[in-house]
C-alpha positions as CSV (number, residue, x, y, z in Angstrom):
1,M,38.1,79.5,18.2
2,R,39.1,76.2,18.3
3,P,43.4,75.7,18.1
4,V,44.1,74.0,14.4
5,T,46.4,71.6,13.9
6,R,47.8,71.8,10.3
7,L,48.7,67.8,8.5
8,G,52.0,67.0,8.6
9,R,53.1,69.9,11.5
10,G,53.1,68.2,14.6
11,R,50.6,65.6,16.4
12,P,47.4,65.8,15.8
13,A,44.8,66.5,18.3
14,W,43.7,63.3,18.9
15,H,46.9,61.4,19.1
16,H,46.3,60.4,22.6
17,R,44.0,58.4,21.4
18,E,47.1,55.8,19.6
19,V,48.8,53.0,21.6
20,R,51.9,51.5,20.8
21,V,51.3,47.9,21.7
22,H,52.6,44.3,21.0
23,R,49.8,41.9,19.6
24,S,49.7,38.6,17.9
25,F,47.5,38.4,14.8
26,A,46.0,35.7,12.5
27,F,43.7,36.0,9.6
28,V,41.8,32.7,8.8
29,D,39.9,32.6,5.4
30,V,37.3,30.1,4.4
31,S,39.2,29.3,0.9
32,G,36.6,28.3,-1.8
33,F,33.2,29.9,-0.5
34,T,32.5,31.6,-3.9
35,A,32.7,28.2,-5.6
36,L,30.5,26.7,-3.0
37,T,27.8,29.5,-3.1
38,E,27.7,28.6,-7.1
39,L,27.4,24.6,-7.0
40,E,25.4,24.4,-4.1
41,G,23.7,27.9,-3.5
42,D,23.8,30.5,-1.1
43,E,21.5,29.2,1.7
44,R,24.4,25.8,1.7
45,A,27.1,28.5,1.9
46,V,25.6,30.5,4.7
47,D,25.0,26.9,6.7
48,V,29.2,26.4,6.1
49,L,30.1,29.9,7.0
50,T,27.5,29.5,10.2
51,A,28.8,26.3,11.6
52,F,32.4,27.9,10.9
53,R,32.1,31.0,12.9
54,V,30.3,28.8,15.4
55,L,33.3,26.5,15.4
56,L,35.6,29.4,15.8
57,R,34.0,31.3,18.7
58,D,34.1,28.0,21.2
59,I,37.8,27.8,20.4
60,C,38.4,31.3,20.7
61,S,36.5,31.3,23.9
62,R,38.4,28.3,25.6
63,R,42.1,29.4,24.1
64,G,41.6,33.1,25.2
65,V,41.6,34.7,21.8
66,R,40.0,37.5,20.5
67,I,37.9,37.8,17.6
68,A,38.4,41.4,16.3
69,K,36.7,41.4,13.3
70,W,34.6,39.1,11.0
71,L,35.7,39.7,7.2
72,G,32.5,38.0,5.2
73,D,34.0,34.2,4.8
74,G,37.0,35.1,7.0
75,V,37.9,36.5,9.9
76,M,40.8,38.8,11.9
77,L,41.8,37.0,15.3
78,V,44.0,39.4,18.1
79,C,46.0,37.9,21.0
80,V,48.0,39.9,23.8
81,Q,49.9,36.6,24.0
82,T,51.3,34.2,20.9
83,R,50.8,30.7,22.1
84,P,46.9,30.8,22.7
85,L,46.9,32.1,18.9
86,L,48.9,29.4,17.8
87,E,46.6,26.9,19.5
88,A,43.7,28.2,18.5
89,V,44.6,27.9,14.6
90,L,46.5,24.8,15.1
91,E,43.0,23.3,16.7
92,L,40.8,25.3,14.2
93,H,42.4,23.7,11.0
94,Y,42.8,20.2,12.7
95,V,39.1,20.4,13.5
96,V,38.3,21.1,9.8
97,G,40.4,19.3,8.1
98,V,40.4,16.1,10.0
99,V,37.7,15.8,12.7
100,S,34.7,17.5,10.7
101,G,35.7,16.0,7.4
102,P,35.7,19.5,4.6
103,V,33.5,19.9,2.3
104,E,34.3,19.3,-1.2
105,T,35.3,22.6,-2.6
106,V,35.6,24.2,0.8
107,S,38.8,24.6,3.5
108,I,40.2,26.8,5.4
109,R,43.9,28.6,5.0
110,S,45.5,30.9,7.7
111,G,48.7,33.4,8.1
112,V,50.0,34.4,11.8
113,N,52.7,36.9,12.6
114,A,53.3,38.9,15.7
115,G,54.8,42.6,16.5
116,E,54.6,46.5,17.5
117,V,51.5,48.0,15.9
118,I,49.1,51.2,16.7
119,L,45.8,50.4,18.4
120,M,43.7,53.2,17.4
121,E,40.8,54.8,18.9
122,G,40.9,51.2,21.5
123,D,39.6,48.8,18.3
124,D,41.8,48.7,15.5
125,Y,45.5,47.9,15.2
126,I,47.6,49.5,12.6
127,G,50.9,48.2,11.4
128,H,53.3,45.8,9.1
129,C,53.0,42.8,11.2
130,V,49.0,43.1,11.0
131,N,49.5,43.4,6.8
132,V,51.8,40.5,6.9
133,A,49.7,38.4,8.3
134,A,46.5,39.1,6.4
135,R,49.4,38.7,3.0
136,L,50.1,35.1,4.6
137,C,46.3,34.0,4.9
138,D,46.0,35.4,1.1
139,L,48.8,33.5,-0.5
140,A,48.5,30.0,1.6
141,P,47.2,27.1,-0.4
142,A,43.9,25.4,0.7
143,G,44.0,23.5,4.0
144,E,47.7,25.4,5.0
145,A,48.3,28.0,8.5
146,L,51.5,30.2,7.4
147,A,53.4,31.4,10.2
148,A,56.0,34.2,10.1
149,P,59.1,33.9,12.1
150,A,58.2,36.1,14.7
151,V,55.8,33.5,16.3
152,M,57.5,30.4,16.1
153,E,59.3,30.0,19.1
154,H,56.2,29.8,20.8
155,L,54.8,26.9,18.9
156,P,53.1,24.3,21.2
157,S,55.1,20.7,21.7
158,W,52.2,19.3,19.8
159,G,52.4,22.1,16.8
160,L,55.2,21.0,13.7
161,S,56.6,22.9,11.3
162,V,56.0,21.1,8.0
163,S,58.4,23.1,5.6
164,E,59.7,26.7,5.6
165,S,59.7,28.8,2.4
166,H,60.0,32.6,1.1
167,I,57.0,34.2,0.1
168,S,57.0,37.6,-2.2
169,L,54.2,39.9,-0.4
170,R,52.5,42.5,-2.3
171,G,53.3,45.7,-1.0
172,V,56.5,44.1,0.7
173,E,60.2,44.6,-0.5
174,R,62.1,41.1,0.3
175,P,60.8,38.0,0.7
176,V,59.2,36.8,4.3
177,P,60.4,33.8,5.5
178,A,56.9,31.8,6.2
179,S,56.8,28.3,8.0
180,S,53.4,26.2,7.2
181,I,52.7,24.9,10.5
182,R,49.9,22.1,11.8
183,L,49.2,19.2,14.7
184,A,52.2,17.1,15.4
185,H,50.6,13.7,15.5
186,D,47.4,12.2,14.9
187,G,48.5,8.0,15.0
188,P,46.8,5.0,16.3
189,D,49.0,5.7,20.0
190,A,47.4,9.1,20.3
191,T,45.1,9.6,22.9
192,L,42.4,12.7,23.0
193,D,42.5,15.5,25.5
194,P,38.9,15.2,27.1
195,I,38.5,19.2,27.2
196,C,39.8,20.2,23.3
197,G,39.7,16.8,21.7
198,L,43.2,17.0,20.1
199,P,45.0,14.2,19.8
200,L,48.3,13.6,22.0
201,T,51.1,11.5,23.1
202,H,53.5,11.6,25.9
203,D,55.9,13.7,23.7
204,T,53.7,15.9,22.7
205,A,51.4,16.9,25.7
206,E,52.1,19.9,27.6
207,E,50.6,18.8,30.9
208,I,49.7,15.2,32.3
209,A,47.5,14.6,34.9
210,H,45.8,11.2,36.4
211,D,42.3,10.2,36.9
212,V,40.3,8.6,39.9
213,R,41.2,5.6,38.5
214,G,45.2,6.2,38.3
215,S,45.2,6.6,34.5
216,V,47.1,8.8,32.7
217,V,45.5,11.8,31.0
218,L,47.0,14.2,28.5
219,F,46.2,17.7,27.9
220,C,47.6,20.3,25.4
221,S,47.9,23.3,27.7
222,P,47.1,24.3,31.3
223,G,44.3,25.7,30.2
224,C,42.8,22.5,29.4
225,V,44.1,20.6,32.6
226,D,42.4,23.2,34.6
227,T,39.5,23.2,33.2
228,W,39.4,19.3,33.4
229,R,40.1,19.6,37.6
230,R,37.3,22.1,38.4
231,R,34.7,19.4,36.3
232,P,32.3,18.2,39.1
233,P,32.9,14.8,39.8
234,R,30.8,12.4,38.2
235,T,28.3,10.7,40.8
236,S,27.3,7.0,39.8
237,D,23.7,5.8,39.5
């Protein structure tokens, strides 16, 4: 006869599948998606959602961020480190909001947090910080990314905290401080990172290199500059 472990008495037999880990999480939602299906039809909504997923896969693969799960018109992202996750969220908001030109009724919103969680059965995360990230995404205005204090020290130099407020979250007793974050600069004196296309200045660039002509090239991260250096040299015709 198999031993029986009663609920509430000792650790259950499957407790060895639980591991406590530190992770960073982001939830991203395509806001206005329901209105888009109503006004422009299901096919148009599917096209927008497909483009969003293709863009997100590209950004996450370059930044080393894992797509934990698709949530209909949203997504849950996870990363061992916080900096790459913030970079991915900031780049995504910039591309959707500035480069692509958002659909009239559609934009994205995000919530970011980090902390200790339980990794359950290798593919699910249980913990307060996950819930906070999801709630921040739910309450973020369209086009805005809200970040909890636990991640703010990892904001890249080209990221900017626009404002801070205390937000009441369902199921959380005290209001949670959250910062609205975005790209720091997109003025006429900015130059584009040749890998990710983000606008940078000497003050906001994380890395600076020189091309074969001796010209200064600005990069948002060590990953981008490493990719650029590994590119095969161009051959002249």
